[in-house]
C-alpha positions in Angstrom: -64.5 166.4 103.2 -67.4 164.6 104.5 -67.6 164.3 108.5 -70.3 163.3 110.5 -70.1 166.6 112.5 -68.8 169.4 110.5 -68.3 171.5 112.9 -64.9 169.2 113.7 -63.3 170.8 110.8 -61.8 174.3 112.0 -60.2 176.7 110.3 -59.3 179.3 113.2 -56.9 179.3 116.0 -58.0 178.9 119.3 -56.8 181.1 122.1 -58.6 181.5 125.4 -61.6 179.7 124.7 -62.2 181.7 121.4 -62.0 180.6 117.6 -59.5 183.2 116.5 -58.1 184.6 112.8 -55.1 186.2 112.0 -55.2 190.0 112.3 -53.1 190.8 109.6 -54.9 188.6 107.3 -52.2 186.4 106.6 -53.3 182.8 106.0 -51.7 179.4 104.3 -53.6 176.6 102.3 -53.5 172.8 104.0 -53.3 170.4 101.1 -54.2 166.7 100.6 -51.1 165.2 100.0 -52.6 162.4 98.2 -54.9 164.4 95.8 -53.1 167.6 95.9 -56.5 169.3 96.8 -57.1 172.0 98.9 -58.7 171.3 102.1 -58.9 175.0 103.8 -57.2 177.7 104.9 -55.6 178.1 108.1 -54.4 181.7 110.0 -51.0 182.9 110.6 -50.9 184.5 113.8 -49.0 187.8 114.4 -46.5 188.0 117.2 -48.8 189.5 119.8 -51.6 186.7 119.5 -49.1 184.3 120.3 -48.0 186.3 123.2 -51.9 186.4 124.1 -51.9 182.4 123.9 -49.5 182.6 126.4 -51.1 185.1 128.7 -54.6 183.5 128.2 -52.8 180.0 129.5 -50.8 181.7 132.3 -54.1 183.4 133.7 -55.9 180.2 133.4 -53.2 178.1 134.6 -53.9 179.6 138.5 -57.3 178.1 138.5 -56.6 174.9 136.5 -54.0 174.0 139.3 -56.2 174.8 141.8 -58.8 172.2 141.1 -59.1 169.3 142.8 -57.4 166.3 141.1 -60.3 164.4 140.8 -62.0 167.2 139.0 -59.1 167.6 136.4 -59.6 164.0 135.9 -62.8 164.1 135.2 -62.6 166.7 132.5 -60.2 164.7 130.9 -61.9 161.7 130.9 -64.8 163.4 129.7 -62.4 164.5 126.6 -61.1 161.1 126.1 -64.9 160.0 125.6 -65.5 162.7 123.2 -62.6 161.7 121.4 -63.5 158.1 120.9 -67.2 158.9 120.4 -65.7 160.9 117.2 -63.2 158.8 116.0 -64.6 158.4 112.5 -64.5 162.1 111.9 -61.0 162.3 113.2 -59.6 159.7 111.2 -61.1 161.0 108.1 -59.7 164.5 108.8 -56.1 162.6 109.4 -56.0 160.9 106.3 -57.0 164.1 104.3 -54.4 166.1 105.7 -51.9 163.3 106.4 -52.1 161.0 103.8 -51.8 157.6 106.0 -54.4 154.9 105.2 -57.7 155.0 107.1 -57.3 151.8 108.9 -53.8 153.5 110.6 -55.6 156.7 111.3 -58.4 155.1 113.0 -55.5 153.3 115.4 -53.8 156.2 115.9 -56.9 158.1 117.1 -57.2 154.9 119.4 -53.8 155.4 120.5 -54.1 158.9 121.1 -57.2 158.9 123.3 -55.2 156.1 125.2 -52.9 158.6 126.7 -55.7 161.1 127.8 -57.1 158.3 129.8 -53.9 157.1 131.3 -52.9 160.5 132.1 -56.2 161.4 133.7 -55.6 158.4 136.1 -52.3 159.2 136.4 -52.7 162.5 138.0 -53.9 161.0 141.0 -50.9 159.3 141.6 -48.5 162.2 141.5 -47.3 161.3 145.1 -44.7 163.3 147.0 -42.1 161.4 149.6 -41.8 161.6 153.4 -38.2 161.7 154.1 -36.8 160.3 157.3 -35.3 163.3 159.4 -31.3 164.3 160.5 -32.8 167.4 161.9 -34.3 167.4 165.1 -37.8 168.0 165.9 -38.4 168.1 162.1 -40.5 166.5 159.5 -39.1 166.5 156.2 -40.8 165.6 152.7 -41.5 166.6 148.9 -44.4 167.8 147.2 -45.2 167.7 143.4 -46.5 170.7 141.9 -47.1 171.6 138.2 -44.5 173.8 136.4 -46.6 176.4 134.9 -47.4 176.8 131.2 -46.4 174.4 128.6 -45.7 175.1 125.0 -45.9 171.7 122.8 -44.6 172.2 119.5 -46.1 168.6 117.6 -45.4 166.9 114.2 -46.9 166.1 110.7 -46.6 162.3 111.0 -48.7 161.5 114.0 -50.6 164.6 114.4 -53.2 163.9 117.1 -51.4 161.1 119.2 -48.2 163.3 119.7 -50.6 165.9 120.8 -52.3 164.0 123.3 -49.3 162.4 124.6 -47.8 165.5 125.5 -50.9 167.9 126.3 -52.8 164.9 128.5 -49.3 164.5 130.6 -49.5 168.7 131.1 -52.7 168.9 132.0 -53.1 166.3 133.9 -50.2 167.4 136.2 -52.3 170.8 136.5 -50.4 173.0 133.7 -51.9 174.7 131.0 -51.0 174.3 127.5 -50.2 176.2 124.0 -50.0 174.1 121.4 -48.3 174.7 117.9 -49.0 171.7 115.4 -47.3 171.2 112.0 -48.7 173.6 109.3 -49.5 170.7 107.3 -51.6 169.0 109.6 -53.6 171.6 111.8 -57.3 170.1 111.5 -56.6 167.5 113.8 -55.3 169.7 116.4 -57.9 171.9 116.4 -60.7 169.2 116.2 -59.2 168.4 119.2 -59.6 171.8 120.6 -63.1 171.9 119.6 -63.8 168.4 121.7 -61.6 169.8 124.6 -64.1 172.8 124.9 -67.4 170.5 124.8 -65.8 168.2 127.6 -65.6 171.3 129.8 -61.8 172.1 129.6 -61.7 175.7 131.0 -60.9 178.5 128.3 -57.1 179.2 128.6 -55.9 175.4 129.6 -55.8 174.1 125.7 -54.6 176.5 123.1 -53.9 175.9 119.7 -51.7 178.5 117.8 -50.8 178.6 114.1 -48.6 180.4 112.2 -44.9 180.3 110.4 -43.0 177.5 112.6 -39.9 179.8 113.2 -41.9 182.6 114.3 -44.0 180.7 116.5 -41.4 178.6 118.1 -39.1 181.7 119.0 -42.3 183.5 120.6 -42.6 180.3 122.7 -39.2 179.6 123.5 -38.2 183.2 124.7 -41.5 183.9 126.7 -40.6 183.4 130.4 -44.0 182.6 130.9 -43.7 179.6 129.7 -41.7 177.2 131.8 -41.6 174.2 130.0 -41.1 173.3 126.4 -41.7 169.8 124.5 -41.3 169.0 121.3 -41.0 166.3 118.7 -39.7 166.8 115.5 -36.0 166.8 113.6 -32.8 167.0 115.7 -31.2 170.0 114.0 -34.4 171.8 114.8 -34.3 170.5 118.3 -31.1 172.0 119.0 -32.3 175.2 117.9 -35.3 175.1 119.9 -33.0 174.1 123.0 -30.6 177.0 122.3 -33.7 179.6 122.3 -34.8 178.3 125.5 -31.6 178.9 127.1 -32.1 182.4 128.0 -35.1 181.8 129.9 -33.6 178.3 131.8 -37.1 176.9 131.2 -37.2 172.8 130.9 -37.2 171.1 127.8 -38.3 168.0 126.8 -37.4 166.6 123.1 -38.4 163.8 121.3 -36.2 163.8 118.5 -34.8 162.0 115.1 -34.6 158.1 115.2 -31.8 156.1 112.8 -33.4 152.5 114.2 -31.4 149.1 113.5 -33.4 146.1 113.1 -30.9 143.7 114.0 -31.7 139.7 113.0 -29.7 136.9 114.5 -28.5 133.9 112.9 -31.0 131.4 114.8 -34.2 133.4 113.5 -36.6 131.9 111.0 -35.7 134.8 107.9 -39.1 134.5 106.9 -40.4 135.7 110.2 -38.1 138.2 110.9 -38.5 139.4 107.0 -42.4 140.0 107.8 -41.6 141.9 111.0 -39.1 144.2 109.6 -41.4 145.2 106.8 -43.9 145.9 109.3 -41.4 148.1 111.0 -40.3 149.8 108.2 -43.2 150.7 106.2 -45.8 152.1 108.5 -46.7 155.8 108.1 -44.8 155.5 104.8 -41.7 155.2 106.7 -42.3 158.6 108.2 -41.9 157.3 111.6 -39.3 157.9 113.8 -39.3 154.2 114.9 -39.0 153.1 111.5 -36.3 150.2 111.0 -33.8 152.5 108.8 -30.9 150.2 108.9 -31.5 146.6 108.8 -28.6 144.4 109.8 -29.1 140.9 109.1 -26.6 137.8 109.7 -24.9 136.4 106.8 -26.0 132.8 107.5 -29.6 134.3 106.8 -29.0 137.1 104.8 -30.2 135.8 101.2 -33.4 134.2 102.5 -34.3 137.1 104.2 -33.9 139.4 101.6 -36.3 137.3 99.3 -39.0 137.2 101.7 -38.7 140.9 102.4 -38.9 141.8 99.1 -41.7 139.2 98.4 -43.7 140.7 100.8 -42.8 144.4 100.1 -44.0 143.6 96.6 -47.3 142.9 97.8 -47.6 146.1 99.7 -50.8 148.5 98.2 -49.9 152.1 97.3 -52.7 154.7 96.9 -55.1 157.5 98.2 -55.7 156.4 102.1 -59.5 156.9 101.7 -59.4 153.6 99.3 -59.7 150.2 100.7 -56.8 147.7 101.5 -54.1 150.6 101.2 -51.1 149.8 103.1 -49.1 153.1 102.1 -49.9 156.3 101.5 -48.5 159.4 100.1 -45.7 161.5 101.4 -46.5 164.3 103.0 -45.4 166.7 100.2 -42.9 166.5 97.2 -40.1 167.7 99.2 -40.3 164.5 100.3 -40.3 162.6 97.5 -37.3 164.5 96.2 -35.4 163.6 99.2 -36.2 159.8 98.8 -35.2 159.8 95.5 -31.6 161.6 96.3 -31.4 159.3 98.9 -31.7 155.8 96.8 -29.5 157.9 93.9 -26.7 158.2 96.5 -27.0 154.6 97.6 -26.6 153.5 94.1 -23.7 155.8 92.9 -22.1 154.2 96.0 -22.4 150.2 95.3 -25.8 149.5 96.6 -27.9 147.1 94.7 -31.5 147.9 93.7 -33.7 144.9 95.0 -36.8 146.6 94.1 -38.4 150.1 93.6 -39.9 151.1 90.4 -41.0 154.7 90.9 -42.8 154.6 87.3 -45.8 152.7 89.2 -46.3 155.6 91.6 -49.9 156.8 91.8 -49.2 160.1 91.8 -46.6 163.2 92.4 -46.4 162.8 96.0 -46.0 158.8 95.8 -43.0 157.1 96.6 -42.9 153.0 95.7 -41.5 150.9 98.3 -38.0 150.5 97.8 -35.3 147.8 98.8 -31.6 148.2 98.8 -28.9 145.8 99.7 -25.2 145.9 100.3 -25.4 149.3 101.9 -22.6 150.7 103.6 -21.9 153.4 106.3 -21.0 156.4 103.8 -24.7 156.4 102.4 -27.2 158.9 102.9 -29.6 156.0 103.7 -27.2 154.4 106.6 -26.3 157.9 108.1 -29.8 159.8 107.9 -33.3 159.5 109.0 -34.7 159.1 105.6 -38.3 159.4 106.6 -39.7 157.4 103.4 -40.5 153.9 102.5 -36.7 153.1 101.4 -35.2 150.3 103.5 -31.7 149.3 103.1 -30.1 146.1 104.3 -26.5 145.5 105.2 -25.4 141.9 106.3 -23.1 141.2 109.3 -20.9 138.3 110.6 -20.8 138.2 114.2 -22.5 140.1 117.3 -19.9 142.5 118.0 -20.0 143.6 114.3 -23.5 144.0 114.4 -23.4 145.9 117.6 -20.9 148.1 116.2 -22.7 148.6 113.4 -26.0 149.6 114.9 -24.2 152.0 117.2 -22.7 153.7 114.6 -25.0 157.1 114.6 -25.8 159.8 116.6 -29.1 158.8 117.0 -30.6 156.6 120.0 -34.2 155.9 119.7 -35.2 152.5 119.4 -33.7 149.2 118.1 -35.1 146.0 117.2 -33.7 142.6 118.0 -34.6 139.3 116.6 -32.7 136.3 118.3 -33.8 133.5 120.2 -30.5 133.0 122.2 -30.8 134.6 125.5 -27.2 135.4 125.7 -27.2 137.4 122.7 -30.4 139.0 123.6 -28.7 140.1 127.0 -25.8 141.3 125.4 -27.3 143.5 122.9 -30.0 144.8 125.2 -26.9 146.2 127.4 -25.0 147.2 124.7 -26.8 149.1 122.2 -27.2 153.0 122.8 -30.8 153.2 122.2 -33.5 154.5 124.8 -35.9 151.6 123.7 -35.3 148.3 122.4 -37.7 145.7 121.1 -36.8 142.2 121.3 -38.5 139.8 118.8 -41.4 142.2 118.2 -42.0 145.4 116.8 -45.1 146.4 118.9 -43.4 148.5 121.7 -45.3 151.9 122.4 -48.2 152.5 124.5 -49.6 154.8 127.6 -47.3 153.0 130.0 -44.0 153.2 128.3 -41.5 155.8 128.8 -41.2 156.7 125.4 -37.8 158.6 124.3 -34.4 158.4 123.3 -30.4 159.0 124.2 -27.6 160.7 122.4 -28.9 163.3 119.6 -32.4 161.7 119.7 -33.6 163.6 122.8 -34.2 164.7 126.3 -36.6 163.4 128.9 -39.5 160.6 128.5 -43.2 160.9 127.2 -45.8 158.3 128.5 -46.0 156.1 131.5 -45.0 157.3 135.1 -42.0 159.2 133.9 -44.5 161.3 131.0 -46.2 163.3 133.8 -42.9 164.2 135.8 -41.7 166.5 133.0 -44.8 169.2 133.8 -44.1 168.7 137.8 -41.5 170.4 140.2 -40.6 168.8 143.3 -40.8 170.8 146.3 -39.1 170.1 149.2 -40.2 171.2 152.8 -38.8 171.2 156.1 -41.2 171.7 159.0 -39.7 172.7 161.9 -40.9 173.3 165.7 -42.2 170.1 166.1 -40.8 169.8 169.8 -40.8 171.9 172.6 -39.0 175.4 172.4 -35.6 174.0 174.3 -35.8 171.1 171.4 -36.2 168.2 174.2 
């Protein structure tokens, strides 16, 4: 891997300001999914080392929370500047370990850095309240205080931005953090740790632990010193972490699976909607919780939409993300390819139509060619599951009520897309759809000011926006009595 600053490629955990190897000598390889080449090795930490990271964070919390808010803000802005200054190296690391095309990786670095800047500034706006008193001779109000050590468990599909969106909020609030990145993509997290150190973030405030996911998460969930757990990943794992955290009654923030509907009304240009649907479906090779998984198209524009969708999809270029003009990189590993294959096979066995998707054209074993299925029904895996692959399924509908019923036919409720110019249809769907986020006539909906999150089994809490920092703050009420005379007059 060629980097302008080779020091950004770290192969150790980062605990209490020190680069740390595993005590037992256990390690695992990190593989480039596009080539199968080994990028490096990372240690698998022992339980006591993970607890040591929590202890370091707990000790650092006392001093970090005591800093003036402008001092914390300055450290975070210095971190932001260093992320921006090293964005090409960070993007290169990401493309190697995750597989996404280099332009997409650059975009994620920019996106990830934006959260650091947003929350650095938001730290100055964690206001309390003055409460009009109902108690004679007393002043009532609230203060916002950092909750304590935050454990952050992040996924491999957005290995940098999912860390900064959590960590910047927590650190801006005055919390210290222990980050557990995905084992497939640890190097982005470790590069962030290197830059945090250069930015003057004190030892113990930002820690990165590595190890077997189940072992690390269990330690973090059950440690009483961890006051808040934030996790982005699958719904089944989220349920397990919520259960493991119950014994310590810690706050839990979960950003879980999505199975987003993409609703195309009868009044829109089918070509315009199809181009938007392709963009919403195939970013990060479909490995995105916001991906348009269930595409619902009104029968009046269905056939034209399918033609335009297929035409645009066929033009997407699949290959190594380091090559120029690549639209879709590899899936994260071969198990993901096998899952995508099983989803397509299941749909075809139940009556779906394969419009396009010749897997013999795949440029490597971890690649899956973009695939389009029509005549998708509710008994198919492609409908029921978050497929996390470049497999698109289209279903036709005849009325708005039918579209709403189909869209809500899922345990998930993260995001939804609606394309229509009828204001009555827009308002009806906006209110009726069971999703935490609804994008209307656009596929771009995220960013630092946005309260990102879902309902139903897509999660708990919000990340980003003014709500994002609240996940790491406690509200302390005070009642200041004795403001009048002793007699109370």
